[in-house]
C-alpha positions, 0 to 999 in steps of 0.5 A: 558504503550504502547498502543500496546504490543509486542505480538500484535506488532508481529501479526500486523507486520505479517498482514502488511507484508502479505497484504501491497503489495497484493491487499487486503488492508493492512490498512483494515486488520490491522483495522480488526485485531486491532478490534478483539484484542480490540485495538481502531482503531481510537487511535492516537498511533495505527494509528501512529503504523500502519503507521510506521510499513509500513516502514518495508514493504517498506524496503523489497521492497528496498532490493528486488528491490535493483538492479532496484532501483540502476539502476534507481537512477544512471540513474537519477543522470547521467541525471542531469549532462549530457543532453544526458542521459535524453533520457533514460527511467530510467532517465524519470521514476525516475522523473515520480515517484517523480511527481506521488507522489505529488498528494497523499502527497497534499491530505494526508496533506489536508484531515488528519482530515478526514483520522484519523476521520470518514474515519477510520471507519470499516464500510468504510473499509468493503464497500471499500473492496467490491467496490474495488473488483468490480473495480479490477475485471472489470480492469483485465477483460477488460484490454488487458495486452499488454504493458510491463514495458518498455512501461510505460509513464508519463501519466501512472505514474501520473494516477497510482500514483494518484489512491493511493488517493482512498486507502488513503481516503477509507481504504479497497480500497487498495493502491496496488489494486487501483494502479494495477487496474488502470495500468490494465485499461491502458493495462499494463500486470499483472507483469508490473502493479504489479512492477509499483505499488511497485515502486510508493509505495516506496516514498508515504509509506516511507514518511507516516511512517516517518511523523507518527514516532514522533506522534507514539512515542509521543502518547504511541505506544512504541519504542519496539513494533514499532521496533518488528512490523517493523522487522516482517513486513520486513521479511514477506513482503519480502516473500510476494513480491516474491510470488506475482510476481510469482503468477501474472505471471500465474494467474488473480486477481480473487482470490483476488477479491473473497477474498476481497468480502468474508472479506468485507461481514464478516466484515459487519456481525461482525459490524452488530452483535456488535462483532466488533465496528467501 
């Protein structure tokens, strides 16, 4: 019997799709919803399921940014063959994404027992939601928002890519929240920070989903719920990406900061009263 039903897969896929690229922590929301539905958040099949349905959200990014990705990959391929092409920003950016993914891969492999163990607690999620809110508010308030996407550098990519480790170790901090906040601290404008977060998330999240696929199927997650959850995640994530890019072009991140604090406080209350178990 699958650890997750088709109906639960639809709900979790929708939650993943909405929250994966918003700076509110998809992992945190998945754990909260799993807890409310009585699904054990530390079960291997559930952890694997959560990682695999992220591939649906990543597929949405690949489709949404297909022209940009094709341009960057094409420039990278030309640069491998022609030295003159290596001065182009797209060629260098492709390498930056590759190098910026290395830190989270190394930490993910080394800290896997902690990530799947004590750090998977909903108490950690609640605290990380609130702490991450403070970081995001400070970054958005102090960042000068004067640099565009074409102004990014290798240093920017490494710092922003490395910040994904915070979300890996502290579910609730939010991968998008960590990367966007770091980019804002580096004075990127909100749209550039958001797009950089998307591109840096592609290899890391795709790798995590593929890495967990075998374990997810082997521990009882079920092929049908995985397929349904991934498909729902894709559809919802595509709409979420389009909305987010329009939103950050005209608004600050204050709405996300307030929302995260409210969810974090409510989660502490639910855990403290025994409605949810960590």
